[in-house]
C-alpha positions in Angstrom: 15.1 -15.8 -9.1 15.8 -14.6 -5.5 15.2 -17.1 -2.7 13.0 -16.0 0.2 12.5 -17.8 3.5 8.8 -17.1 3.3 6.4 -16.7 0.4 3.3 -14.5 0.0 -0.1 -16.1 0.5 -1.5 -14.1 -2.4 -0.2 -12.1 -5.3 1.4 -8.8 -4.4 -0.5 -5.9 -6.1 0.6 -2.4 -7.0 -2.1 -1.4 -4.5 -0.2 -3.2 -1.7 3.0 -1.5 -2.6 1.3 1.9 -2.9 -0.4 1.5 0.5 2.9 0.6 2.1 4.7 3.5 0.3 2.0 5.9 1.5 2.3 4.5 5.1 6.0 5.4 5.0 5.1 8.8 3.7 2.7 9.3 6.6 5.4 8.1 9.1 8.4 9.9 7.7 7.1 13.1 6.2 3.9 13.7 8.3 5.2 12.1 11.5 1.9 10.3 12.1 1.8 7.5 14.7 1.9 4.0 13.2 -1.9 3.2 13.5 -2.8 6.5 11.8 -0.1 6.0 9.2 -1.5 2.6 8.3 -5.0 4.1 7.9 -3.6 7.0 5.9 -1.6 4.6 3.6 -4.6 2.5 2.9 -6.9 5.4 2.3 -4.5 7.1 -0.1 -4.2 3.8 -2.0 -8.0 3.4 -2.1 -8.6 7.0 -3.3 -5.9 6.9 -6.0 -7.0 3.5 -7.3 -10.8 4.1 -7.1 -12.7 4.6 -10.3 -15.8 5.6 -8.3 -16.9 6.2 -4.7 -20.4 5.4 -3.7 -21.9 7.5 -0.8 -19.9 10.6 -1.6 -20.7 13.7 -3.7 -18.5 14.3 -6.7 -16.9 17.4 -5.1 -16.0 15.3 -2.0 -14.4 12.6 -4.2 -12.5 15.3 -6.2 -11.2 16.8 -2.9 -10.1 13.4 -1.6 -8.3 12.6 -4.8 -6.5 16.0 -4.8 -5.5 15.5 -1.1 -4.2 12.0 -1.8 -2.2 13.1 -4.8 -0.7 16.0 -2.8 0.0 13.7 0.2 -2.0 16.1 2.3 -2.2 15.3 6.0 -3.2 18.7 7.3 -6.4 17.3 8.6 -7.4 13.6 8.9 -9.6 13.5 5.8 -8.7 9.8 5.4 -10.1 8.6 8.7 -13.6 7.7 7.3 -12.0 5.7 4.5 -9.6 3.3 6.3 -8.3 2.1 9.6 -5.3 0.4 11.1 -7.3 -2.8 11.4 -8.3 -2.7 7.8 -4.7 -2.2 6.7 -3.9 -5.3 8.8 -6.6 -7.3 7.2 -6.3 -6.1 3.5 -2.6 -5.8 3.3 -0.7 -7.7 6.0 -2.9 -10.8 6.5 -3.8 -11.0 2.8 -0.1 -11.5 1.9 0.7 -13.2 5.2 2.2 -11.6 8.2 5.5 -13.4 8.0 6.0 -12.3 4.4 4.9 -8.8 5.2 7.3 -8.4 8.1 10.3 -10.4 6.8 10.3 -9.6 3.1 7.8 -7.0 1.9 8.1 -4.2 4.6 11.9 -4.3 4.7 12.2 -4.3 0.9 9.9 -1.3 0.5 11.7 0.5 3.3 15.1 -0.2 1.7 13.8 1.3 -1.6 12.4 4.3 0.3 15.7 4.9 2.1 17.6 4.6 -1.2 15.5 7.5 -2.5 13.6 5.5 -5.2 10.3 6.6 -6.5 7.2 4.4 -6.2 6.7 4.2 -9.9 10.3 3.0 -10.2 9.9 0.0 -7.9 6.2 -1.0 -8.0 6.5 -3.6 -10.7 10.2 -4.6 -10.3 9.6 -5.6 -6.7 6.4 -7.5 -7.3 7.6 -9.7 -10.1 10.0 -12.0 -8.1 7.5 -12.2 -5.2 4.6 -13.1 -7.5 6.8 -15.7 -9.3 6.9 -17.6 -6.0 3.1 -18.3 -6.1 1.6 -21.5 -7.2 0.0 -21.4 -10.8 -3.5 -21.1 -9.3 -2.4 -18.1 -7.3 -0.7 -16.3 -10.2 -1.6 -12.7 -10.4 -4.2 -11.4 -12.9 -2.8 -8.8 -15.3 -3.4 -5.2 -14.0 
């Protein structure tokens, strides 16, 4: 098992990796500023992972899901769904800022730069990180 200087505070989920992957998409392909890219990344992950959305009409949910899957950033449809601060809270602080900055973010970036696909890396990257957790922190099967 790989050794890391820091360990995550909580299990690393596919959701976390997808939110970061989508943040990179927003930065690199859509040229969004960092705060908007973090909001976009979290919103795309929420929409793709959601089984239902309360407070939205079915046609609105369908539209959001289509835009998320197409990686559409032509207008800021994601802004009501997520924010930079929420990304910080639900992704960065949840796993721990040191782990996010020193391990998680650079590893996802390296996979991105190597031309990998999200589906190719999502479980391979999580396994060694989650193996670092104490038994009571072990991830629940997804």
